[in-house]
C-alpha positions as CSV (number, residue, x, y, z in Angstrom):
1,M,133.4,52.1,54.8
2,T,134.2,53.1,51.2
3,L,131.4,52.4,48.7
4,A,131.8,52.0,45.0
5,P,130.4,54.8,42.9
6,L,127.0,54.5,41.4
7,N,127.2,54.3,37.7
8,L,124.4,56.0,35.7
9,F,125.8,55.1,32.3
10,V,123.7,52.0,32.2
11,A,120.6,50.9,30.4
12,H,117.7,50.8,32.9
13,R,115.4,47.8,33.0
14,G,111.7,47.9,32.6
15,R,109.0,50.6,32.5
16,S,106.2,51.2,35.0
17,S,103.6,48.5,34.9
18,R,100.8,51.0,35.2
19,Q,98.4,50.3,32.3
20,H,97.2,53.0,29.9
21,I,93.6,52.3,31.0
22,T,94.6,53.1,34.6
23,C,96.1,56.4,33.5
24,R,93.0,57.3,31.5
25,N,90.6,56.5,34.4
26,R,92.7,57.9,37.2
27,C,94.4,61.0,35.8
28,G,92.8,61.7,32.4
29,D,95.8,60.3,30.7
30,A,98.1,62.9,32.2
31,C,101.0,60.4,31.8
32,S,100.7,60.7,28.0
33,R,100.5,64.5,28.0
34,P,103.1,67.2,28.6
35,A,103.7,67.9,32.3
36,P,101.6,70.9,33.3
37,N,104.7,72.7,34.9
38,S,106.3,74.7,32.2
39,S,107.8,77.3,34.6
40,D,111.4,78.3,34.4
41,N,112.1,78.2,38.1
42,E,114.9,75.6,37.8
43,Y,117.1,76.7,40.7
44,F,118.3,73.1,41.3
45,G,118.4,72.4,37.6
46,D,120.5,75.5,37.0
47,I,123.1,74.1,39.4
48,V,123.3,70.9,37.4
49,A,123.3,72.7,34.1
50,A,126.2,74.9,35.2
51,M,128.3,71.8,35.8
52,S,130.1,69.9,33.1
53,R,128.2,67.3,31.0
54,R,129.8,64.6,33.1
55,S,128.8,66.3,36.4
56,A,129.6,64.8,39.8
57,L,126.5,64.1,41.9
58,R,126.4,62.3,45.2
59,V,123.9,59.6,46.3
60,G,124.0,58.5,49.9
61,G,127.4,60.1,50.2
62,V,128.7,58.3,47.1
63,A,130.0,60.0,44.0
64,V,128.0,59.3,40.9
65,L,128.0,60.5,37.3
66,A,125.0,62.1,35.7
67,I,124.6,63.0,32.0
68,G,122.1,64.8,29.9
69,A,119.2,63.7,27.9
70,G,119.9,61.9,24.7
71,S,122.7,59.9,26.2
72,V,122.8,56.2,26.9
73,L,121.0,56.9,30.2
74,A,117.9,57.6,28.1
75,A,117.9,53.9,27.2
76,C,116.1,53.3,30.5
77,G,113.0,51.2,29.7
78,T,114.3,49.5,26.6
79,G,114.2,46.2,28.4
80,E,118.0,45.8,27.9
81,K,119.4,44.0,30.9
82,P,122.2,45.6,32.9
83,A,125.6,44.0,32.6
84,A,125.7,43.1,36.3
85,T,124.5,39.7,37.4
86,E,121.0,39.0,38.6
87,T,120.3,39.6,42.3
88,S,118.4,37.0,44.3
89,I,114.7,38.1,44.4
90,S,113.8,36.2,47.5
91,P,116.4,36.6,50.3
92,A,115.8,34.6,53.4
93,A,115.2,36.4,56.7
94,A,118.6,37.2,58.2
95,P,119.0,36.5,62.0
96,D,120.1,40.1,62.4
97,S,117.1,41.7,60.7
98,P,115.8,44.5,62.9
99,A,112.8,43.8,65.2
100,G,109.7,44.3,63.2
101,M,111.3,42.8,60.0
102,R,112.0,39.2,61.0
103,F,109.9,37.5,58.3
104,D,110.9,35.7,55.1
105,S,110.7,38.0,52.1
106,V,108.1,37.3,49.5
107,A,109.5,36.7,46.1
108,V,108.7,38.7,43.0
109,N,105.7,37.1,41.3
110,T,102.7,37.7,39.0
111,E,100.1,35.7,40.8
112,D,96.4,36.6,41.0
113,A,96.5,36.6,44.8
114,V,97.8,38.4,47.8
115,V,101.0,36.6,48.6
116,I,102.2,36.7,52.2
117,P,105.1,35.1,54.1
118,D,104.9,31.6,55.5
119,G,103.4,31.6,59.0
120,Y,101.0,34.4,58.3
121,Q,97.2,34.5,57.5
122,Q,95.1,36.9,55.6
123,R,91.4,37.8,55.2
124,V,89.5,40.3,53.2
125,V,88.0,42.9,55.5
126,I,85.6,44.6,53.1
127,G,85.4,45.0,49.3
128,W,83.5,47.0,46.7
129,G,79.8,46.5,47.0
130,D,79.8,45.1,50.6
131,P,77.3,46.7,52.9
132,V,78.3,49.8,54.9
133,L,74.9,51.1,56.1
134,P,72.1,49.0,57.6
135,G,69.6,47.9,55.0
136,A,72.1,48.0,52.1
137,P,71.1,45.6,49.3
138,V,73.1,42.6,48.4
139,F,75.7,43.7,45.7
140,D,74.5,42.8,42.2
141,I,77.1,43.7,39.6
142,A,74.5,43.3,36.8
143,G,71.9,45.5,38.5
144,Q,73.8,48.3,40.1
145,T,72.0,51.6,41.1
146,G,73.2,54.8,42.6
147,A,70.9,54.4,45.5
148,A,72.4,51.0,46.3
149,Q,76.0,52.2,45.9
150,R,75.4,55.0,48.4
151,Q,74.9,52.3,51.1
152,Q,77.8,50.1,50.0
153,F,81.6,50.2,50.1
154,G,82.9,52.3,47.3
155,F,85.3,51.5,44.4
156,N,89.1,51.6,44.2
157,N,90.0,51.9,47.9
158,D,93.2,53.8,48.6
159,F,94.3,55.4,51.9
160,A,93.0,53.7,55.0
161,A,93.0,54.7,58.7
162,L,92.3,52.3,61.6
163,L,91.2,54.3,64.7
164,P,90.7,52.5,68.0
165,I,87.3,52.9,69.7
166,T,87.9,54.0,73.3
167,G,86.9,51.3,75.8
168,R,86.5,48.6,73.0
169,P,89.9,47.0,72.6
170,D,88.7,44.9,69.7
171,R,86.7,47.6,67.8
172,F,88.0,50.2,65.4
173,L,86.8,52.7,62.8
174,L,88.2,51.9,59.4
175,V,88.2,55.1,57.3
176,V,88.9,54.5,53.6
177,N,89.3,56.7,50.5
178,H,87.8,55.7,47.2
179,E,90.1,57.3,44.6
180,Y,88.7,56.8,41.1
181,N,86.3,54.8,39.0
182,S,87.2,52.2,36.4
183,P,83.9,51.9,34.6
184,Q,85.2,49.3,32.1
185,F,85.7,47.0,35.2
186,M,82.5,48.1,37.0
187,F,79.7,47.7,34.4
188,P,78.9,44.8,32.0
189,G,79.0,46.0,28.4
190,Y,80.3,49.5,29.3
191,D,80.5,51.9,26.3
192,P,83.0,54.7,27.1
193,D,81.5,56.9,24.4
194,A,77.9,56.6,25.7
195,P,77.7,56.0,29.5
196,T,74.2,55.8,30.9
197,R,72.6,58.0,33.6
198,E,72.5,55.1,36.0
199,Q,76.2,54.4,35.5
200,F,76.9,58.1,36.2
201,D,74.8,57.9,39.4
202,V,76.7,54.8,40.5
203,E,80.1,56.4,39.8
204,V,79.1,59.5,41.9
205,A,78.2,57.3,44.8
206,A,81.3,55.0,44.4
207,L,83.8,57.8,45.1
208,G,84.6,59.7,48.3
209,L,85.1,57.8,51.6
210,S,83.7,55.0,53.6
211,V,83.6,54.9,57.4
212,V,83.1,51.4,58.7
213,E,83.2,50.0,62.2
214,V,85.3,46.8,62.3
215,E,86.1,44.2,65.0
216,R,88.7,41.6,65.5
217,S,87.3,38.3,64.5
218,P,87.9,35.0,66.5
219,Q,89.8,33.6,63.5
220,G,92.0,36.7,63.3
221,G,91.9,39.7,61.1
222,L,89.0,42.1,61.0
223,R,85.4,42.0,59.9
224,P,82.9,44.8,59.3
225,V,80.1,45.7,61.7
226,L,77.0,47.8,60.8
227,G,77.7,50.2,63.6
228,R,76.4,53.6,64.5
229,Y,79.5,55.4,63.1
230,N,79.2,53.9,59.6
231,R,78.9,56.5,56.9
232,R,79.3,57.0,53.1
233,I,80.7,60.3,51.8
234,T,80.3,60.7,48.1
235,A,81.0,63.0,45.1
236,D,77.9,65.0,46.1
237,T,78.1,65.1,49.9
238,P,77.9,68.7,51.2
239,F,81.2,70.2,52.3
240,I,82.3,73.5,53.9
241,L,85.1,75.4,52.1
242,D,87.1,77.4,54.6
243,G,90.3,79.4,54.6
244,P,91.4,82.2,52.2
245,A,89.7,80.6,49.1
246,A,86.2,80.8,50.8
247,G,84.2,83.5,49.2
248,A,86.7,84.1,46.4
249,D,85.1,85.1,43.0
250,T,87.0,82.2,41.4
251,V,85.1,79.6,43.5
252,K,81.6,81.1,43.3
253,T,79.0,79.4,41.2
254,V,75.3,80.0,40.4
255,A,74.4,77.2,42.7
256,D,76.7,78.6,45.4
257,P,77.0,82.4,45.2
258,T,78.7,82.4,48.6
259,G,81.7,80.4,47.4
260,R,81.6,78.4,50.7
261,A,79.4,75.4,50.1
262,V,80.8,72.6,47.9
263,L,79.2,69.4,46.9
264,G,81.4,66.3,47.1
265,T,84.9,65.0,47.1
266,F,86.6,62.7,44.6
267,A,90.0,61.7,43.4
268,N,90.9,61.1,47.1
269,C,94.3,59.4,47.2
270,A,96.4,59.3,50.4
271,G,95.6,61.0,53.7
272,G,96.5,61.2,57.3
273,V,95.2,61.0,60.9
274,T,95.2,64.0,63.2
275,P,96.0,63.7,66.9
276,W,92.5,64.9,67.7
277,G,90.9,61.9,66.0
278,T,89.9,63.3,62.6
279,V,91.0,62.0,59.2
280,L,92.6,64.1,56.4
281,S,92.2,63.1,52.7
282,G,93.9,64.6,49.7
283,E,92.0,65.4,46.5
284,E,94.4,64.5,43.7
285,N,93.4,64.0,40.1
286,F,90.2,66.0,40.3
287,H,90.6,67.5,36.9
288,T,89.7,64.3,35.1
289,Y,86.0,64.6,36.1
290,F,85.5,68.0,34.3
291,G,85.1,68.4,30.6
292,S,83.4,70.4,27.9
293,A,82.8,70.5,24.2
294,E,86.1,70.6,22.3
295,G,87.4,74.2,22.1
296,T,85.2,75.7,24.7
297,A,86.6,79.1,25.9
298,L,87.8,79.0,29.5
299,P,88.0,82.2,31.6
300,D,91.6,81.5,32.7
301,P,93.0,79.0,30.2
302,D,96.6,79.3,31.4
303,K,95.6,78.7,35.0
304,A,93.4,75.8,34.0
305,K,96.2,74.3,31.9
306,R,98.6,74.4,34.9
307,Y,96.2,72.1,36.6
308,G,95.7,69.8,33.7
309,V,92.2,71.1,33.0
310,L,91.5,71.1,29.3
311,A,88.5,72.2,27.1
312,E,87.6,68.8,25.8
313,P,85.3,65.9,26.7
314,S,86.4,64.2,30.0
315,E,87.2,60.5,30.3
316,H,84.2,59.8,32.4
317,R,81.7,62.1,30.6
318,W,80.2,63.4,33.8
319,E,79.6,66.8,32.1
320,T,76.9,65.0,30.0
321,F,74.7,64.5,33.1
322,D,75.5,67.4,35.5
323,P,76.3,70.9,34.4
324,R,78.6,71.5,37.4
325,F,81.1,69.2,35.7
326,D,80.8,71.1,32.4
327,L,83.6,73.7,32.1
328,G,81.6,75.8,29.7
329,A,78.5,75.9,31.9
330,T,80.1,76.1,35.4
331,P,83.8,77.1,34.9
332,N,84.5,77.8,38.5
333,E,83.4,74.4,39.9
334,V,86.7,72.8,39.1
335,N,88.4,75.5,41.3
336,R,86.6,74.0,44.3
337,F,88.5,70.8,44.2
338,G,92.2,69.9,44.8
339,C,92.0,70.5,48.6
340,V,92.9,68.6,51.8
341,I,89.6,67.6,53.4
342,E,89.0,66.9,57.1
343,V,86.3,64.4,58.2
344,D,85.2,63.7,61.7
345,P,84.5,60.0,61.6
346,W,83.1,60.0,65.2
347,D,80.1,62.1,64.1
348,P,78.2,60.8,61.1
349,A,76.1,64.0,61.0
350,S,79.1,66.3,60.8
351,V,79.8,68.4,57.7
352,P,83.4,67.7,56.3
353,V,85.7,70.7,55.7
354,K,87.9,71.6,52.7
355,H,91.0,73.4,54.0
356,S,92.1,76.0,51.4
357,A,94.8,77.3,53.8
358,L,96.8,74.1,52.8
359,G,96.7,75.1,49.2
360,R,95.0,73.7,46.1
361,F,96.9,71.3,43.9
362,K,97.0,67.5,43.3
363,H,97.4,66.5,47.0
364,E,98.6,62.9,47.3
365,G,97.8,63.1,51.0
366,A,98.4,65.1,54.2
367,T,100.3,63.8,57.2
368,V,100.7,65.4,60.6
369,H,103.7,66.0,62.9
370,V,103.3,67.8,66.2
371,T,106.2,69.7,67.7
372,D,107.1,69.6,71.4
373,D,105.2,72.9,72.0
374,G,102.0,71.6,70.3
375,T,102.4,73.3,66.9
376,V,100.9,71.2,64.1
377,V,102.8,70.7,60.9
378,V,101.1,69.1,57.8
379,Y,103.3,67.7,55.0
380,T,101.8,67.2,51.6
381,G,103.1,66.5,48.1
382,D,101.8,67.5,44.7
383,D,101.7,64.3,42.7
384,E,102.7,65.4,39.3
385,R,105.9,65.2,37.3
386,F,108.1,68.3,38.2
387,D,105.8,69.5,40.9
388,Y,106.5,70.4,44.5
389,M,106.7,69.6,48.2
390,Y,104.7,71.6,50.7
391,K,104.2,72.0,54.4
392,F,101.7,74.0,56.6
393,V,102.6,75.2,60.0
394,S,99.7,76.0,62.4
395,A,99.6,79.4,64.1
396,N,98.0,77.9,67.2
397,K,98.7,74.9,69.4
398,I,96.8,71.7,70.1
399,R,94.4,71.7,73.1
400,P,94.0,68.1,74.2
401,G,90.3,67.1,74.3
402,D,89.1,70.3,72.5
403,T,88.0,69.0,69.1
404,A,86.3,72.2,68.1
405,H,89.5,74.2,68.7
406,N,91.7,71.6,67.1
407,M,89.6,71.4,63.9
408,R,90.4,75.1,63.4
409,L,94.2,74.5,63.5
410,L,94.4,73.8,59.8
411,S,92.6,77.1,58.9
412,E,95.2,79.4,60.5
413,G,98.9,79.2,59.8
414,T,101.5,79.5,57.1
415,L,101.9,77.5,53.9
416,Y,105.4,76.8,52.5
417,V,106.9,75.2,49.4
418,A,110.3,73.6,49.3
419,T,113.5,74.5,47.5
420,L,116.5,72.1,47.6
421,S,120.1,72.7,47.0
422,G,123.4,70.9,47.1
423,Q,124.1,67.3,46.0
424,N,123.7,64.5,48.5
425,P,123.5,65.2,51.4
426,G,122.0,68.6,50.7
427,S,120.1,71.4,52.3
428,G,116.8,73.1,51.7
429,T,114.6,76.0,52.5
430,W,110.8,76.3,53.0
431,I,109.6,79.4,51.2
432,P,106.5,81.0,52.7
433,L,103.6,81.4,50.3
434,L,100.5,82.2,52.3
435,H,99.6,83.2,55.9
436,S,96.0,82.5,56.9
437,G,94.6,84.2,60.0
438,T,91.3,84.2,61.8
439,D,89.7,87.0,59.8
440,V,92.3,88.0,57.2
441,A,94.9,86.2,55.0
442,E,98.2,87.6,53.6
443,S,99.9,86.6,50.3
444,L,103.6,86.2,50.7
445,V,104.2,86.0,46.9
446,D,104.5,89.2,44.8
447,G,101.8,89.7,42.3
448,F,99.3,87.3,44.0
449,T,96.5,88.0,46.4
450,A,95.8,85.7,49.3
451,Q,92.9,84.2,47.5
452,D,95.0,83.7,44.4
453,V,97.6,81.8,46.3
454,A,94.9,79.6,48.0
455,V,93.1,78.8,44.7
456,F,96.1,78.7,42.3
457,T,98.8,77.5,44.6
458,R,100.8,75.9,41.8
459,L,101.3,79.3,40.1
460,A,102.3,81.0,43.3
461,A,104.9,78.2,44.0
462,D,106.2,78.6,40.4
463,R,106.7,82.3,41.1
464,A,108.5,81.5,44.4
465,G,111.0,79.3,42.6
466,A,110.2,75.9,44.1
467,T,112.2,72.8,43.2
468,K,110.8,70.5,40.6
469,M,110.6,66.9,41.9
470,D,109.9,63.4,40.6
471,R,106.3,63.1,41.6
472,P,106.3,63.8,45.4
473,E,103.7,61.5,46.8
474,D,103.3,60.4,50.4
475,F,105.1,62.1,53.3
476,E,105.5,60.4,56.8
477,A,107.4,61.7,59.9
478,N,109.1,58.9,61.9
479,P,107.4,59.0,65.3
480,K,110.7,57.9,66.9
481,T,113.2,60.4,65.3
482,G,111.1,63.1,63.7
483,K,112.8,62.6,60.4
484,V,110.5,63.0,57.4
485,Y,110.4,60.6,54.5
486,V,109.1,61.4,51.0
487,A,108.2,58.9,48.3
488,L,109.2,60.2,44.9
489,T,107.5,57.7,42.7
490,N,109.0,58.2,39.2
491,N,109.4,60.7,36.4
492,D,110.0,59.4,32.9
493,K,110.4,62.9,31.5
494,R,113.3,63.9,33.7
495,G,116.2,64.8,31.4
496,T,114.2,64.6,28.2
497,E,114.2,67.4,25.6
498,G,113.3,70.7,27.2
499,K,112.9,69.3,30.7
500,P,115.2,69.6,33.7
501,G,118.0,67.1,34.0
502,P,119.1,65.2,37.0
503,D,120.0,66.8,40.3
504,G,121.0,65.6,43.8
505,A,117.5,64.6,45.0
506,N,116.3,63.5,41.6
507,P,119.5,61.8,40.3
508,R,118.4,60.0,37.1
509,N,117.2,60.7,33.7
510,E,113.9,59.1,32.6
511,N,113.4,57.9,36.1
512,K,111.3,54.8,36.0
513,N,111.8,53.4,39.5
514,G,111.7,56.4,41.8
515,Q,113.5,57.2,45.1
516,V,112.9,57.9,48.8
517,L,114.1,61.1,50.3
518,E,115.0,61.5,54.0
519,I,114.6,65.0,55.5
520,T,115.8,66.3,58.8
521,D,113.5,69.2,59.2
522,D,113.2,72.2,61.6
523,H,109.5,71.3,61.6
524,A,108.1,74.7,62.5
525,G,111.0,76.5,61.0
526,T,112.2,77.2,57.4
527,T,115.4,75.1,57.0
528,F,116.1,71.4,56.5
529,T,118.7,69.0,55.3
530,W,118.1,66.0,53.1
531,D,119.7,62.8,51.7
532,L,118.6,59.8,49.7
533,L,117.6,56.7,51.6
534,L,116.7,54.6,48.5
535,V,117.3,55.0,44.8
536,C,114.9,52.3,43.7
537,G,115.2,49.7,41.0
538,D,116.9,46.5,40.2
539,P,119.6,45.9,42.9
540,A,121.8,44.4,40.2
541,A,121.8,47.7,38.4
542,A,124.7,50.1,39.1
543,D,122.4,53.1,39.4
544,T,120.5,51.9,42.5
545,Y,121.2,52.5,46.1
546,Y,119.7,50.8,49.2
547,G,121.0,53.0,52.0
548,G,124.4,51.5,51.9
549,F,123.1,48.0,52.6
550,D,124.4,45.0,50.7
551,K,122.3,45.0,47.5
552,S,122.6,41.2,47.1
553,K,120.4,40.8,50.2
554,V,117.5,43.1,49.5
555,S,114.1,42.7,47.9
556,P,114.0,44.8,44.7
557,I,111.6,47.8,45.1
558,S,110.2,50.1,42.3
559,C,107.9,53.1,42.3
560,P,107.4,53.9,46.0
561,D,104.0,55.4,46.8
562,N,102.5,55.3,50.3
563,L,104.5,55.2,53.5
564,A,103.9,54.1,57.1
565,F,105.9,53.3,60.2
566,D,105.8,50.4,62.7
567,S,106.3,50.8,66.4
568,Q,110.0,49.8,66.0
569,G,110.7,52.8,63.7
570,N,111.0,50.8,60.5
571,L,109.6,52.4,57.3
572,W,107.0,50.5,55.3
573,I,106.5,51.3,51.6
574,S,103.7,50.3,49.2
575,T,104.3,50.5,45.5
576,D,102.4,51.7,42.4
577,G,103.5,50.7,38.9
578,N,106.4,48.3,39.7
579,A,108.8,48.5,36.7
580,L,110.6,45.3,37.6
581,E,108.3,42.7,36.0
582,G,106.4,41.7,39.1
583,N,103.2,42.6,41.0
584,D,103.2,45.7,43.3
585,G,103.9,45.0,47.0
586,L,104.5,46.2,50.5
587,F,108.1,46.5,51.8
588,A,109.8,47.1,55.2
589,V,113.0,49.2,55.2
590,A,115.4,49.5,58.1
591,L,116.5,53.1,58.8
592,D,119.3,52.9,61.4
593,G,122.5,51.1,62.2
594,P,124.3,48.5,60.1
595,N,121.0,47.4,58.6
596,R,120.1,50.8,57.2
597,G,118.7,50.3,53.8
598,E,117.8,46.6,54.3
599,T,114.6,46.2,52.2
600,K,112.2,43.2,52.5
601,Q,109.0,42.5,50.6
602,F,106.2,41.6,53.0
603,L,103.5,40.9,50.5
604,T,102.4,41.3,46.9
605,V,99.0,42.2,45.6
606,P,97.2,40.5,42.7
607,I,98.0,40.9,39.0
608,G,97.0,44.4,37.7
609,A,96.6,45.8,41.2
610,E,98.3,48.5,43.2
611,T,99.2,48.4,46.9
612,C,97.7,51.3,48.8
613,G,97.1,52.7,52.3
614,P,99.2,50.4,54.5
615,V,98.4,50.4,58.2
616,V,101.0,48.7,60.3
617,T,100.4,47.7,63.9
618,D,102.3,45.2,66.2
619,D,99.8,42.4,65.5
620,L,98.1,43.4,62.2
621,I,98.8,44.9,58.8
622,T,96.1,46.1,56.4
623,V,96.5,47.2,52.8
624,S,94.1,48.4,50.2
625,V,94.2,46.4,47.0
626,Q,93.3,48.8,44.3
627,H,92.2,48.1,40.7
628,P,92.9,44.3,40.6
629,G,93.0,43.0,37.1
630,E,93.1,46.4,35.4
631,G,94.8,45.9,32.1
632,D,94.6,47.5,28.7
633,E,93.2,44.4,26.9
634,Y,90.7,43.5,29.6
635,S,87.4,44.5,31.1
636,L,84.6,43.2,33.3
637,D,83.5,41.1,30.3
638,N,87.0,39.9,29.6
639,P,88.6,39.6,33.0
640,L,92.3,39.3,33.9
641,S,91.7,38.8,37.6
642,H,89.0,37.1,39.7
643,W,90.4,38.3,43.1
644,P,89.3,38.1,45.8
645,D,86.3,35.8,45.3
646,G,87.9,33.5,42.8
647,G,86.2,31.2,40.3
648,G,84.4,33.2,37.7
649,A,83.6,36.1,40.0
650,P,84.5,39.7,38.9
651,A,87.6,41.3,40.4
652,R,86.8,43.7,43.3
653,P,89.0,46.3,45.0
654,A,89.1,45.4,48.7
655,V,90.9,45.9,52.0
656,V,93.0,43.0,53.3
657,A,94.2,42.2,56.8
658,V,97.3,40.1,57.4
659,W,98.4,38.7,60.8
660,R,100.6,36.1,62.4
661,D,99.5,33.1,64.3
662,N,101.6,34.1,67.4
663,G,100.1,37.6,67.3
664,N,103.3,39.5,66.5
665,I,103.9,40.7,63.0
666,G,107.6,41.1,62.5
667,V,109.5,39.7,65.6
């Protein structure tokens, strides 16, 4: 079949709907600052620059035209409508939709509700302030305390894992990340210039993770149980730092001269589940919780800048209350964050681990694939404009039933970073950065020690010549085919002055809508091939691509973020910052056969919210609804949303379960 060329000489429609207040609270306003990656390792960009100004790229096997910054392509986001006609935004379920996707698509909307297809039901499982531990007080938004929050479900839930309890078919452990605080939407009368000590204590307790036992309710869905596994992990819970960074001078502090005992985890975004039953969580925008007086001298200012760490007051002002967050008083504390952590949810007394062998950067998450011989491969993205894709390959093999052995697998192995070449399809190479052993570690980057690579991974990857990507977020390996999928959320600086222009895997200037990359990887090896599954955005626009599927029959998707798979092998995508004038949502995408690229919206979340952490089973779907009602002109005292409780109640982040009356989600 011959496909018409994609045309990039169009005005794009819309900008990300993420609000400025969300950027401030989540990432310290990184969106408004220059991207931290100023390295000149533009291997892929050099290929494009060497081509003529009207270079031929390929998207999904289709020839396209790419042009440099300053062209009409840079009109993306002006609001000008493409010349093509509008596409239907609510296509009916086609009889030939693949198994798992036979539902009626939800239309684009801006409702203050979770909107689901006809024939389905929903229920809030647990929300901010609900009890997690026995004896937790009733949530009182006007009388919050740190002590109470330590017993209650935390704020801004993101990644979620649903782990079956052996021998209890209707019982599960729900493990949830709490990514960041939005104090303007947490506290009545909040003053960002003068937060109180009690507010600080609440914020420390509201981050981290919640482990909650849940059960299937007679009405459907899930409900929490105050079970023996329940636990809150917070921003001051003790952790063990292992791997090459442990004991490094750059992670030692006065409180921890060993450099091996870290208090807390925060900025936890996506994550993953290991085959041995533990949960991984990625520390992402950790830098936003550290600050200092303006102009404080930092010991390694260039290294700090590469991580977005600046000598200025932080957005949350935590440095006002605890010197470990003061860059002047405790400059090494920030170097102890930005890890993949591992939590054993089956042992509430266990000490979680920070795995420095997987590198230190802004991990969106960490997802596991196991090869036929038992080698463990962990994929993780660095969620920043122009940053990189990584994987870790274990040196040892899984031993079924040996949890102690298996929890060492992520401490010994090789860390790689990706370079991509070609147009589309293209190829790639995994460049080794660091080998971690039982007693010793070896740097594989000239000029870096093993400890340097583990603590300042971004700089080592710069030196290695990694390919700059459009915000690599979640990775997921298809359990049926082994192919790996990567959500590249957006990058509005691509092709702007002084920044790399388009390339095969990142094909658009000022990319507002993102894309999804499909990788066929030699999982334990060093080579892969890639192509583009989706180039997201308005299906009526000439620069979008939906796997070759008829674009008049898809739901429009923008800003892909988290990924999941169903048992049929369909890909499910949640979105963050939809640039198409509607609420964020959850979408199913067919990957094979004549339906490849068919995209259908299963649900939307309330106004101002982001869709996070989808879990997709045959008879139940859960999503985390993060920051409902978060808007620049709003606050707890001036609410945009009242979800989920309705009436005049304040908006609360929460986890929602969706199910079908006949017990089968998508057939």
